[in-house]
DSSP file (Angstrom, degrees, kcal/mol; ACC not computed):
  #  RESIDUE AA STRUCTURE BP1 BP2  ACC     N-H-->O    O-->H-N    N-H-->O    O-->H-N    TCO  KAPPA ALPHA  PHI   PSI    X-CA   Y-CA   Z-CA
    1    1 A X     >        0   0    0      0, 0.0     4,-2.0     0, 0.0     5,-0.1   0.000 360.0 360.0 360.0 -37.3   42.9  175.6  111.9
    2    2 A X  H  >  +     0   0    0      1,-0.2     4,-1.9     2,-0.2     5,-0.1   0.788 360.0  53.6 -75.4 -26.0   44.0  171.9  111.9
    3    3 A X  H  > S+     0   0    0      2,-0.2     4,-2.6     1,-0.2     5,-0.3   0.913 107.4  52.9 -66.4 -46.1   44.6  171.9  108.1
    4    4 A X  H  > S+     0   0    0      1,-0.2     4,-2.9     2,-0.2    -2,-0.2   0.938 110.9  46.3 -53.7 -45.4   46.9  175.0  108.5
    5    5 A X  H  X S+     0   0    0     -4,-2.0     4,-3.0     1,-0.2    -1,-0.2   0.932 113.9  46.7 -69.6 -43.0   48.9  173.3  111.2
    6    6 A X  H  X S+     0   0    0     -4,-1.9     4,-2.2     2,-0.2    -1,-0.2   0.867 113.3  50.0 -66.3 -32.4   49.3  170.0  109.2
    7    7 A X  H  X S+     0   0    0     -4,-2.6     4,-1.9     2,-0.2    -2,-0.2   0.939 112.5  47.7 -66.5 -44.9   50.2  172.1  106.1
    8    8 A X  H  X S+     0   0    0     -4,-2.9     4,-2.4    -5,-0.3    -2,-0.2   0.952 112.5  49.6 -63.6 -47.1   52.9  174.0  108.2
    9    9 A X  H  X S+     0   0    0     -4,-3.0     4,-1.8     1,-0.2    -1,-0.2   0.919 111.7  48.1 -55.0 -41.4   54.2  170.6  109.6
   10   10 A X  H  X S+     0   0    0     -4,-2.2     4,-0.6     1,-0.2    -1,-0.2   0.813 111.8  49.5 -71.3 -26.1   54.5  169.1  106.1
   11   11 A X  H  X S+     0   0    0     -4,-1.9     4,-0.6     1,-0.2     3,-0.2   0.869 114.5  45.3 -77.2 -38.4   56.2  172.1  104.8
   12   12 A X  H  X S+     0   0    0     -4,-2.4     4,-2.3    -5,-0.2     3,-0.4   0.775  91.3  82.3 -75.3 -28.7   58.7  172.1  107.8
   13   13 A X  H  X S+     0   0    0     -4,-1.8     4,-2.6     1,-0.3     5,-0.2   0.882  89.8  50.1 -50.0 -53.6   59.4  168.4  107.7
   14   14 A X  H  X S+     0   0    0     -4,-0.6     4,-2.3    -3,-0.2    -1,-0.3   0.904 111.5  50.9 -55.3 -41.6   62.1  168.6  104.9
   15   15 A X  H  X S+     0   0    0     -4,-0.6     4,-2.3    -3,-0.4    -1,-0.2   0.905 111.3  46.9 -61.6 -45.6   63.8  171.4  106.8
   16   16 A X  H  X S+     0   0    0     -4,-2.3     4,-1.7     1,-0.2    -1,-0.2   0.911 112.9  49.8 -62.1 -40.6   63.9  169.3  110.1
   17   17 A X  H  X S+     0   0    0     -4,-2.6     4,-0.9    -5,-0.2    -2,-0.2   0.916 107.7  52.5 -68.1 -40.0   65.2  166.2  108.2
   18   18 A X  H >< S+     0   0    0     -4,-2.3     3,-0.8     1,-0.2    -1,-0.2   0.916 112.5  46.3 -64.8 -39.2   68.0  168.2  106.5
   19   19 A X  H >< S+     0   0    0     -4,-2.3     3,-1.4     1,-0.2    -1,-0.2   0.833 103.8  62.8 -70.8 -22.1   69.1  169.5  110.0
   20   20 A X  H 3< S+     0   0    0     -4,-1.7   121,-0.4     1,-0.3    -1,-0.2   0.727 100.5  53.5 -73.6 -16.9   68.8  166.1  111.5
   21   21 A X  T << S+     0   0    0     -4,-0.9    11,-2.5    -3,-0.8     2,-0.4   0.086  96.8  75.9-104.8  27.1   71.6  164.9  109.1
   22   22 A X  E <   -A   31   0A   0     -3,-1.4     2,-0.3     9,-0.2     9,-0.2  -0.993  60.7-179.3-128.3 131.4   74.1  167.7  110.1
   23   23 A X  E     -A   30   0A   0      7,-1.8     7,-2.7    -2,-0.4     2,-0.3  -0.970   3.0-175.4-135.2 150.7   75.8  167.3  113.3
   24   24 A X  E     +A   29   0A   0     -2,-0.3     2,-0.3     5,-0.3     5,-0.2  -0.999  12.2 172.6-145.9 146.2   78.4  169.6  115.1
   25   25 A X  E >   -A   28   0A   0      3,-2.6     3,-2.0    -2,-0.3     2,-0.3  -0.813  68.6 -42.6-153.7 111.8   80.6  169.5  118.2
   26   26 A X  T 3  S-     0   0    0     -2,-0.3    -1,-0.0     1,-0.3   109,-0.0  -0.555 125.3 -18.9  70.8-130.2   83.2  172.2  118.9
   27   27 A X  T 3  S+     0   0    0     -2,-0.3    27,-2.8    -3,-0.1     2,-0.3   0.489 120.6  93.7 -87.0  -6.2   85.1  172.9  115.6
   28   28 A X  E <   -AB  25  53A   0     -3,-2.0    -3,-2.6    25,-0.2     2,-0.4  -0.675  52.0-170.9 -97.5 146.2   84.0  169.7  114.1
   29   29 A X  E     -AB  24  52A   0     23,-2.4    23,-2.5    -2,-0.3     2,-0.5  -0.998   8.1-158.4-129.0 137.9   81.0  169.0  111.8
   30   30 A X  E     -AB  23  51A   0     -7,-2.7    -7,-1.8    -2,-0.4     2,-0.4  -0.946  16.4-164.5-116.4 116.9   79.6  165.6  110.6
   31   31 A X  E     -AB  22  50A   0     19,-2.6    19,-1.5    -2,-0.5    -9,-0.2  -0.812  53.1 -12.5-110.6 143.4   77.5  165.7  107.5
   32   32 A X  E     -     0   0A   0    -11,-2.5     2,-0.3    -2,-0.4    -1,-0.2   0.851  61.6-157.7  42.6  64.8   75.2  163.1  106.0
   33   33 A X  E     +     0   0A   0    108,-0.2   110,-2.1    -3,-0.2     2,-0.3  -0.526  27.4 163.4 -59.4 124.9   75.8  159.9  107.8
   34   34 A X  E     -cB 143  48A   0     14,-2.3    14,-2.7    -2,-0.3     2,-0.3  -0.970  25.1-169.8-144.7 163.6   74.6  157.0  105.6
   35   35 A X  E     -cB 144  47A   0    108,-2.0   110,-2.9    -2,-0.3     2,-0.4  -0.967  30.8-109.6-144.1 153.7   74.8  153.2  105.0
   36   36 A X  E     -c  145   0A   0     10,-0.5   110,-0.2    -2,-0.3    10,-0.2  -0.738  32.4-112.3 -90.6 135.7   73.7  151.1  102.2
   37   37 A X        -     0   0    0    108,-3.5     2,-0.3    -2,-0.4    84,-0.1  -0.407  42.8-165.5 -57.1 139.4   70.7  148.7  102.6
   38   38 A X        -     0   0    0     82,-0.9    84,-0.1     1,-0.1     7,-0.0  -0.867  28.3 -84.4-124.7 162.1   72.1  145.1  102.4
   39   39 A X    >   -     0   0    0     -2,-0.3     3,-1.6     1,-0.1    -1,-0.1  -0.206  49.8-106.4 -56.2 155.3   70.6  141.7  102.0
   40   40 A X  T 3  S+     0   0    0      1,-0.3    -1,-0.1     3,-0.0    80,-0.0   0.810 117.5  50.2 -57.6 -34.5   69.4  140.2  105.3
   41   41 A X  T 3  S+     0   0    0      2,-0.0    -1,-0.3     3,-0.0    -2,-0.1   0.376  75.5 129.8 -95.2   5.9   72.2  137.7  105.6
   42   42 A X    <   -     0   0    0     -3,-1.6    -4,-0.1     1,-0.1     3,-0.0  -0.333  51.4-147.9 -55.3 136.6   75.0  140.2  105.0
   43   43 A X  S    S+     0   0    0      1,-0.1    71,-0.6    70,-0.1    70,-0.3   0.670  72.5  16.8 -87.9 -11.3   77.6  139.7  107.8
   44   44 A X        -     0   0    0     68,-0.1     2,-0.3    69,-0.1    68,-0.2  -0.955  60.5-154.4-149.0 167.2   78.7  143.4  107.9
   45   45 A X  E     - D   0 111A   0     66,-1.6    66,-2.9    -2,-0.3     2,-0.3  -0.992  12.5-136.9-145.2 148.3   77.8  146.8  107.0
   46   46 A X  E     - D   0 110A   0     -2,-0.3   -10,-0.5    64,-0.2     2,-0.4  -0.764   9.5-154.0-108.3 153.6   79.6  149.9  106.3
   47   47 A X  E     -BD  35 109A   0     62,-2.2    62,-2.2    -2,-0.3     2,-0.3  -0.973  10.9-169.4-126.7 142.4   78.9  153.6  107.3
   48   48 A X  E     +B   34   0A   0    -14,-2.7   -14,-2.3    -2,-0.4     2,-0.3  -0.864  16.5 139.4-136.4 154.9   79.9  156.8  105.6
   49   49 A X  E     - E   0 102A   0     53,-1.0    53,-3.2    -2,-0.3     2,-0.4  -0.961  43.1-102.1-176.1 177.7   79.9  160.5  106.3
   50   50 A X  E     -BE  31 101A   0    -19,-1.5   -19,-2.6    -2,-0.3     2,-0.5  -0.990  22.6-160.5-124.0 130.6   82.0  163.7  106.0
   51   51 A X  E     -BE  30 100A   0     49,-2.8    49,-3.2    -2,-0.4     2,-0.4  -0.956  10.8-174.3-110.5 120.8   84.0  165.2  108.9
   52   52 A X  E     -BE  29  99A   0    -23,-2.5   -23,-2.4    -2,-0.5     2,-0.6  -0.955  13.5-154.7-112.6 140.5   84.9  168.9  108.4
   53   53 A X  E     +B   28   0A   0     45,-2.9    44,-0.4    -2,-0.4   -25,-0.2  -0.957  13.0 178.7-115.1 108.8   87.2  170.7  110.9
   54   54 A X        +     0   0    0    -27,-2.8   -26,-0.1    -2,-0.6    -1,-0.1   0.399  54.4  85.9 -89.3  -1.4   86.4  174.5  110.8
   55   55 A X  S    S-     0   0    0    -28,-0.3    42,-1.0     2,-0.2    43,-0.1  -0.367  87.5-108.7-102.0-178.2   88.9  175.4  113.5
   56   56 A X  S    S+     0   0    0     40,-0.2     2,-0.4    -2,-0.1    40,-0.2   0.412  94.2  69.0 -90.8   4.0   92.4  176.2  113.8
   57   57 A X  S    S-     0   0    0     38,-0.1    -2,-0.2     0, 0.0    40,-0.2  -0.959  77.0-123.0-122.2 138.4   93.4  172.9  115.6
   58   58 A X        -     0   0    0     -2,-0.4     2,-0.3    38,-0.1    37,-0.2  -0.258  25.6-166.0 -71.6 166.1   93.5  169.4  114.3
   59   59 A X  E     -F   94   0A   0     35,-1.9    35,-2.9    75,-0.1     2,-0.4  -0.851   9.9-137.1-139.6 172.5   91.6  166.6  115.9
   60   60 A X  E     -F   93   0A   0     -2,-0.3    73,-2.6    33,-0.3     2,-0.7  -1.000  11.2-136.0-140.4 136.0   91.7  162.8  115.6
   61   61 A X  E     -FG  92 132A   0     31,-3.3    31,-2.0    -2,-0.4    71,-0.2  -0.845  25.7-179.8 -92.5 123.8   88.9  160.3  115.3
   62   62 A X  E     -     0   0A   0     69,-3.2     2,-0.3    -2,-0.7    -1,-0.2   0.785  55.5 -31.0 -97.7 -30.5   90.0  157.6  117.8
   63   63 A X  E     - G   0 131A   0     68,-1.0    68,-3.0    10,-0.1    -1,-0.3  -0.978  48.5-140.5-173.7 174.6   87.1  155.0  117.4
   64   64 A X  E     - G   0 130A   0      8,-0.4     2,-0.3    -2,-0.3     8,-0.3  -0.951  15.4-179.1-145.4 159.7   83.5  154.5  116.7
   65   65 A X  E     - G   0 129A   0     64,-1.8    64,-1.9    -2,-0.3     2,-0.3  -0.971   4.9-171.2-152.0 167.5   80.8  152.2  118.1
   66   66 A X    >   -     0   0    0      3,-0.4     3,-1.5    -2,-0.3    62,-0.1  -0.958  30.7-127.4-158.8 145.2   77.1  151.4  117.6
   67   67 A X  T 3  S+     0   0    0     -2,-0.3    61,-0.1     1,-0.2    -1,-0.0   0.617 105.1  66.3 -73.4  -7.4   74.5  149.4  119.4
   68   68 A X  T 3  S+     0   0    0     59,-0.4    47,-4.3    47,-0.1    48,-1.1   0.569 103.3  50.9 -86.8  -6.2   73.6  147.5  116.4
   69   69 A X  E <   -H  114   0A   0     -3,-1.5    -3,-0.4    45,-0.3    45,-0.2  -0.964  66.3-143.1-135.3 149.1   77.0  145.9  116.2
   70   70 A X  E    S+     0   0A   0     43,-1.8     2,-0.4    42,-0.9    43,-0.2   0.825  96.1  22.7 -73.0 -28.5   79.4  143.9  118.5
   71   71 A X  E     -H  112   0A   0     41,-1.4    41,-2.7    -3,-0.1     2,-0.4  -0.988  61.6-168.9-141.7 146.1   82.3  145.6  116.9
   72   72 A X  E     -H  111   0A   0     -2,-0.4    -8,-0.4    -8,-0.3     2,-0.3  -0.998  17.1-173.9-135.0 130.0   82.8  148.9  114.9
   73   73 A X  E     -H  110   0A   0     37,-2.9    37,-2.8    -2,-0.4     2,-0.4  -0.960  25.6-127.0-129.2 147.5   86.2  149.5  113.1
   74   74 A X  E     +H  109   0A   0     15,-0.5    15,-2.1    -2,-0.3     2,-0.3  -0.782  41.0 176.3 -82.1 134.7   87.8  152.4  111.2
   75   75 A X  E     -HI 108  88A   0     33,-2.3    33,-2.1    -2,-0.4     2,-0.3  -0.890  19.5-167.9-136.4 165.1   88.9  151.2  107.9
   76   76 A X  E     - I   0  87A   0     11,-2.5    11,-2.7    -2,-0.3     2,-0.5  -0.984  22.5-124.9-146.9 153.0   90.4  152.5  104.6
   77   77 A X  E     + I   0  86A   0     -2,-0.3     2,-0.3     9,-0.2     9,-0.2  -0.857  35.3 176.7 -95.9 138.8   91.0  151.1  101.0
   78   78 A X  E     - I   0  85A   0      7,-3.0     7,-3.2    -2,-0.5     2,-0.6  -0.981  33.3-124.5-139.2 154.4   94.5  151.2   99.8
   79   79 A X  E     + I   0  84A   0     -2,-0.3     2,-0.5     5,-0.2     5,-0.2  -0.868  37.3 171.3 -95.6 118.8   96.4  150.1   96.7
   80   80 A X  E >   - I   0  83A   0      3,-3.0     3,-1.9    -2,-0.6    -2,-0.0  -0.991  68.9 -11.3-136.7 123.5   99.3  147.7   97.8
   81   81 A X  T 3  S-     0   0    0     -2,-0.5    -1,-0.1     1,-0.3     3,-0.1   0.883 129.7 -55.4  55.0  37.9  101.3  145.6   95.2
   82   82 A X  T 3  S+     0   0    0      1,-0.2     2,-0.4    -3,-0.0    -1,-0.3   0.566 117.0 110.7  79.5   5.2   98.8  146.6   92.5
   83   83 A X  E <   -I   80   0A   0     -3,-1.9    -3,-3.0     2,-0.0     2,-0.5  -0.935  64.8-135.7-119.6 134.7   95.9  145.2   94.4
   84   84 A X  E     +I   79   0A   0     -2,-0.4     2,-0.3    -5,-0.2    -5,-0.2  -0.747  39.0 163.8 -84.1 127.6   93.1  147.3   96.0
   85   85 A X  E     -I   78   0A   0     -7,-3.2    -7,-3.0    -2,-0.5     2,-0.4  -0.985  35.7-118.5-147.0 161.5   92.4  146.0   99.5
   86   86 A X  E     +I   77   0A   0     -2,-0.3     2,-0.4    -9,-0.2    -9,-0.2  -0.718  33.3 176.0 -92.4 133.3   90.6  147.1  102.7
   87   87 A X  E     -I   76   0A   0    -11,-2.7   -11,-2.5    -2,-0.4     2,-0.2  -0.996  30.6-109.5-146.6 156.5   92.5  147.5  106.0
   88   88 A X  E     -I   75   0A   0     -2,-0.4     2,-0.3   -13,-0.2   -13,-0.3  -0.555  28.6-158.9 -81.5 147.9   91.8  148.6  109.5
   89   89 A X        -     0   0    0    -15,-2.1   -15,-0.5    -2,-0.2     3,-0.1  -0.923  16.4-139.7-123.4 149.2   93.3  151.8  110.7
   90   90 A X  S    S-     0   0    0     -2,-0.3     2,-0.3     1,-0.2    -1,-0.1   0.934  81.0  -9.2 -74.1 -42.6   93.8  152.9  114.4
   91   91 A X        -     0   0    0    -28,-0.0     2,-0.4     2,-0.0    -1,-0.2  -0.897  58.4-133.6-149.9 169.7   92.8  156.5  114.0
   92   92 A X  E     -F   61   0A   0    -31,-2.0   -31,-3.3    -2,-0.3     2,-0.3  -0.999  22.1-139.8-131.5 124.4   91.9  159.1  111.4
   93   93 A X  E     -F   60   0A   0     -2,-0.4     2,-0.5   -33,-0.2   -33,-0.3  -0.669   9.5-162.1 -86.5 140.6   93.5  162.6  111.6
   94   94 A X  E     -F   59   0A   0    -35,-2.9   -35,-1.9    -2,-0.3     3,-0.1  -0.935  20.8-143.5-117.6 100.0   91.2  165.5  110.8
   95   95 A X    >   -     0   0    0     -2,-0.5     3,-3.2   -37,-0.2   -42,-0.3  -0.293  28.1 -81.4 -75.2 153.2   93.4  168.5  110.1
   96   96 A X  T 3  S+     0   0    0      1,-0.3   -40,-0.2   -40,-0.2   -38,-0.1  -0.251 119.1   1.1 -46.6 130.8   92.8  172.1  110.9
   97   97 A X  T 3  S+     0   0    0    -42,-1.0    -1,-0.3   -44,-0.4   -43,-0.1   0.520 114.4 122.2  69.2   7.2   90.5  173.6  108.2
   98   98 A X    <   -     0   0    0     -3,-3.2   -45,-2.9   -43,-0.1     2,-0.4  -0.381  52.3-140.7-100.5 175.4   90.4  170.1  106.6
   99   99 A X  E     -E   52   0A   0    -47,-0.2     2,-0.4    -2,-0.1   -47,-0.2  -0.995   4.2-161.2-133.2 143.5   87.8  167.6  105.5
  100  100 A X  E     -E   51   0A   0    -49,-3.2   -49,-2.8    -2,-0.4     2,-0.5  -0.986  11.9-156.2-125.3 119.0   87.8  163.8  105.7
  101  101 A X  E     -E   50   0A   0     -2,-0.4     2,-0.8   -51,-0.2     6,-0.7  -0.821   4.5-160.1-100.6 120.2   85.4  162.0  103.5
  102  102 A X  E     +Ej  49 107A   0    -53,-3.2   -53,-1.0    -2,-0.5     2,-0.3  -0.874  39.1 135.3-100.0 115.0   84.3  158.5  104.5
  103  103 A X    >   -     0   0    0      4,-1.2     3,-1.5    -2,-0.8    53,-0.1  -0.898  62.0 -58.9-148.4 169.8   82.9  157.0  101.3
  104  104 A X  T 3  S+     0   0    0     -2,-0.3    52,-0.1     1,-0.3     3,-0.1  -0.317 125.1  17.7 -55.0 134.9   83.0  153.7   99.3
  105  105 A X  T 3  S+     0   0    0      1,-0.3    -1,-0.3    50,-0.1     2,-0.2   0.693 126.4  61.0  73.7  15.5   86.6  152.9   98.2
  106  106 A X  S <  S-     0   0    0     -3,-1.5    -1,-0.3     1,-0.3    51,-0.1  -0.515 106.3 -24.9-136.9-156.1   87.9  155.3  100.9
  107  107 A X  B    S+j  102   0A   0     -6,-0.7    -4,-1.2    49,-0.6     2,-0.3  -0.430  72.8 153.9 -55.5 141.1   87.8  155.7  104.7
  108  108 A X  E     - H   0  75A   0    -33,-2.1   -33,-2.3    -6,-0.2     2,-0.5  -0.962  44.9-108.1-160.7 164.3   84.6  154.0  106.2
  109  109 A X  E     -DH  47  74A   0    -62,-2.2   -62,-2.2    -2,-0.3     2,-0.5  -0.895  25.7-151.9 -98.0 126.6   83.3  152.4  109.3
  110  110 A X  E     -DH  46  73A   0    -37,-2.8   -37,-2.9    -2,-0.5     2,-0.6  -0.866   6.7-156.5 -96.4 125.9   82.9  148.6  109.2
  111  111 A X  E     -DH  45  72A   0    -66,-2.9   -66,-1.6    -2,-0.5   -39,-0.2  -0.938  19.9-177.1-102.5 118.1   80.1  147.4  111.6
  112  112 A X  E     + H   0  71A   0    -41,-2.7   -41,-1.4    -2,-0.6   -42,-0.9  -0.642  55.3  29.7-115.4 169.0   80.7  143.7  112.5
  113  113 A X  E    S-     0   0A   0    -70,-0.3   -43,-1.8   -44,-0.2    -1,-0.2   0.925  85.9-146.2  47.5  58.7   78.9  141.0  114.6
  114  114 A X  E     + H   0  69A   0    -71,-0.6   -45,-0.3   -45,-0.2    -1,-0.2  -0.313  25.8 178.1 -61.4 135.0   75.5  142.8  113.6
  115  115 A X        +     0   0    0    -47,-4.3     2,-0.6     1,-0.2   -46,-0.2   0.731  68.1  38.0-106.9 -34.9   72.9  142.6  116.4
  116  116 A X    >   +     0   0    0    -48,-1.1     3,-0.5     1,-0.1    -1,-0.2  -0.877  54.2 170.0-127.7  96.8   69.9  144.5  115.2
  117  117 A X  G >   +     0   0    0     -2,-0.6     3,-2.5     1,-0.2    -1,-0.1   0.716  67.5  79.7 -80.0 -17.2   69.2  144.0  111.6
  118  118 A X  G >  S+     0   0    0      1,-0.3     3,-0.7     2,-0.1    -1,-0.2   0.794  92.1  56.6 -53.8 -33.1   65.7  145.7  111.6
  119  119 A X  G <  S+     0   0    0     -3,-0.5    -1,-0.3     1,-0.2    -2,-0.1   0.463  92.0  71.9 -85.4   4.1   67.7  148.9  111.5
  120  120 A X  G <  S+     0   0    0     -3,-2.5   -82,-0.9     2,-0.1     2,-0.3   0.032  74.5  99.3-107.6  20.5   69.5  148.0  108.3
  121  121 A X  S X  S-     0   0    0     -3,-0.7     3,-2.4   -84,-0.1    23,-0.3  -0.801  88.6 -73.3-113.6 155.2   66.6  148.3  105.8
  122  122 A X  T 3  S+     0   0    0     -2,-0.3    23,-0.2     1,-0.3    -1,-0.1  -0.105 118.1  17.0 -50.0 135.2   65.9  151.4  103.5
  123  123 A X  T 3  S+     0   0    0     21,-3.1    -1,-0.3     1,-0.3     2,-0.1   0.229  98.5 115.3  83.6 -10.9   64.6  154.5  105.4
  124  124 A X    <   -     0   0    0     -3,-2.4    20,-2.8    20,-0.2    -1,-0.3  -0.443  51.3-149.9 -82.3 164.2   65.7  153.3  108.9
  125  125 A X  E     - K   0 143A   0     18,-0.2     2,-0.3    -2,-0.1    18,-0.2  -0.907   9.4-169.1-129.3 157.3   68.3  155.0  111.0
  126  126 A X  E     - K   0 142A   0     16,-1.3    16,-3.2    -2,-0.3     2,-0.1  -0.988  27.2-108.7-145.4 143.6   70.7  153.7  113.6
  127  127 A X  E     - K   0 141A   0     -2,-0.3   -59,-0.4    14,-0.2     2,-0.3  -0.392  30.9-179.0 -67.6 144.3   73.0  155.5  116.1
  128  128 A X  E     - K   0 140A   0     12,-2.3    12,-2.3   -62,-0.1     2,-0.5  -0.911  13.9-150.1-143.9 122.4   76.7  155.6  115.6
  129  129 A X  E     -GK  65 139A   0    -64,-1.9   -64,-1.8    -2,-0.3     2,-0.5  -0.823   4.6-156.9 -96.4 127.6   79.0  157.3  118.1
  130  130 A X  E     -GK  64 138A   0      8,-3.0     8,-2.1    -2,-0.5     2,-0.8  -0.892   6.4-151.6-104.4 128.5   82.3  158.9  116.9
  131  131 A X  E     -GK  63 137A   0    -68,-3.0   -69,-3.2    -2,-0.5   -68,-1.0  -0.845  15.1-172.6-104.9 103.7   85.0  159.3  119.5
  132  132 A X  E     -G   61   0A   0      4,-1.9     4,-0.5    -2,-0.8   -71,-0.2  -0.628  28.6-128.7-104.7 150.2   87.3  162.3  118.8
  133  133 A X  S    S+     0   0    0    -73,-2.6    -1,-0.1    -2,-0.2   -72,-0.1   0.958 104.4  13.3 -62.6 -53.7   90.5  163.1  120.9
  134  134 A X  S    S+     0   0    0    -74,-0.2    -1,-0.1     2,-0.1     3,-0.1   0.889 127.4  50.0 -99.3 -41.9   89.6  166.7  121.4
  135  135 A X  S    S-     0   0    0      1,-0.2     2,-0.2   -75,-0.1    -2,-0.1   0.759  94.2-145.9 -68.2 -29.0   86.0  167.2  120.5
  136  136 A X        -     0   0    0     -4,-0.5    -4,-1.9     2,-0.1     2,-0.2  -0.567  47.4 -12.3  91.7-163.8   84.8  164.3  122.6
  137  137 A X  E     - K   0 131A   0     -6,-0.2     2,-0.4    -2,-0.2    -6,-0.2  -0.544  53.6-175.5 -81.0 141.4   81.9  162.0  121.6
  138  138 A X  E     - K   0 130A   0     -8,-2.1    -8,-3.0    -2,-0.2     2,-0.5  -0.985   9.5-157.9-135.3 122.7   79.5  162.9  118.8
  139  139 A X  E     - K   0 129A   0     -2,-0.4     2,-0.3   -10,-0.3   -10,-0.2  -0.891  14.8-177.8-103.6 135.5   76.5  160.6  118.2
  140  140 A X  E     - K   0 128A   0    -12,-2.3   -12,-2.3    -2,-0.5     2,-0.7  -0.853  28.3-120.5-129.4 157.6   74.9  160.7  114.8
  141  141 A X  E     - K   0 127A   0   -121,-0.4     2,-0.5    -2,-0.3  -108,-0.2  -0.899  27.3-146.5-101.2 114.1   71.9  159.0  113.2
  142  142 A X  E     - K   0 126A   0    -16,-3.2   -16,-1.3    -2,-0.7     2,-0.4  -0.741   9.0-143.9 -77.5 120.6   72.9  156.9  110.1
  143  143 A X  E     -cK  34 125A   0   -110,-2.1  -108,-2.0    -2,-0.5     2,-0.5  -0.759   8.8-138.5 -93.2 136.3   70.3  156.8  107.4
  144  144 A X  E     -c   35   0A   0    -20,-2.8   -21,-3.1    -2,-0.4     2,-0.3  -0.801  27.1-175.7 -91.8 121.2   70.0  153.5  105.6
  145  145 A X  E     -c   36   0A   0   -110,-2.9  -108,-3.5    -2,-0.5   -23,-0.1  -0.876  36.9-129.0-127.8 151.1   69.5  154.0  101.8
  146  146 A X  S    S+     0   0    0     -2,-0.3     2,-0.3  -110,-0.2    -1,-0.1   0.828  95.1   9.3 -66.9 -31.4   68.9  151.7   98.9
  147  147 A X  S    S-     0   0    0   -112,-0.1    -1,-0.1  -111,-0.1     3,-0.1  -0.958  92.5 -82.0-147.3 163.8   71.8  153.3   96.9
  148  148 A X        -     0   0    0     -2,-0.3    -2,-0.0     1,-0.1     4,-0.0  -0.356  55.7 -94.3 -69.7 145.5   74.6  155.7   97.5
  149  149 A X    >   -     0   0    0      1,-0.1     3,-1.8     2,-0.1    -1,-0.1  -0.175  33.4-115.1 -52.8 148.4   73.9  159.5   97.3
  150  150 A X  T 3  S+     0   0    0      1,-0.3    -1,-0.1    -3,-0.1    -2,-0.1   0.885 113.4  53.2 -51.5 -38.9   74.5  161.1   93.9
  151  151 A X  T 3  S+     0   0    0      2,-0.1     2,-0.5     0, 0.0    -1,-0.3   0.307  75.5 123.6 -86.0  17.7   77.3  163.3   95.4
  152  152 A X    <   -     0   0    0     -3,-1.8     2,-0.1     1,-0.1   -49,-0.1  -0.624  61.0-131.5 -76.3 128.4   79.3  160.5   96.9
  153  153 A X        -     0   0    0     -2,-0.5     3,-0.3     1,-0.1   -49,-0.1  -0.466   7.5-132.8 -75.3 147.7   82.8  160.6   95.6
  154  154 A X  S    S+     0   0    0      1,-0.3     2,-0.3    -2,-0.1    -1,-0.1   0.868  92.6   1.4 -68.3 -31.5   84.2  157.2   94.3
  155  155 A X  S    S+     0   0    0    -53,-0.0     2,-0.3   -49,-0.0    -1,-0.3  -0.792  79.0 146.5-161.1 115.9   87.4  157.8   96.2
  156  156 A X              0   0    0     -3,-0.3   -49,-0.6    -2,-0.3   -53,-0.3  -0.993 360.0 360.0-151.9 145.6   88.3  160.7   98.4
  157  157 A X              0   0    0     -2,-0.3    -1,-0.1   -51,-0.1   -58,-0.1   0.135 360.0 360.0-136.2 360.0   90.3  161.2  101.6
């Protein structure tokens, strides 16, 4: 009997993990929050995810925070005067029926003044709370990975 229970648990584990990486509140869903594993002395880390708005009303991401960082900021990459640079943005609009991708070379969350580096190694997770104007707060678990997922776009907003 114990073997059957263990087998069932092993078979259900991937399904539970997949569910754990999808978050929803109201008309918004946040898919696959992830971060790249960085060297122990890295001063900052970035977090990425995809926000989808399945509803008829737009919403706005106002801010983010995480207990592993003293400061969390919304950033984007832009080309200015022929140079690619990163800049902080105050908010990020999520249009009705739209999708916003947080990915390398696009929108992303910068976590500064890192407090808990033990959560920044491959396979670990850390909480990140997204504060939306209409949907309210959504806390997701960011999965730390050695490399970017295969389906990550190089540049998308």
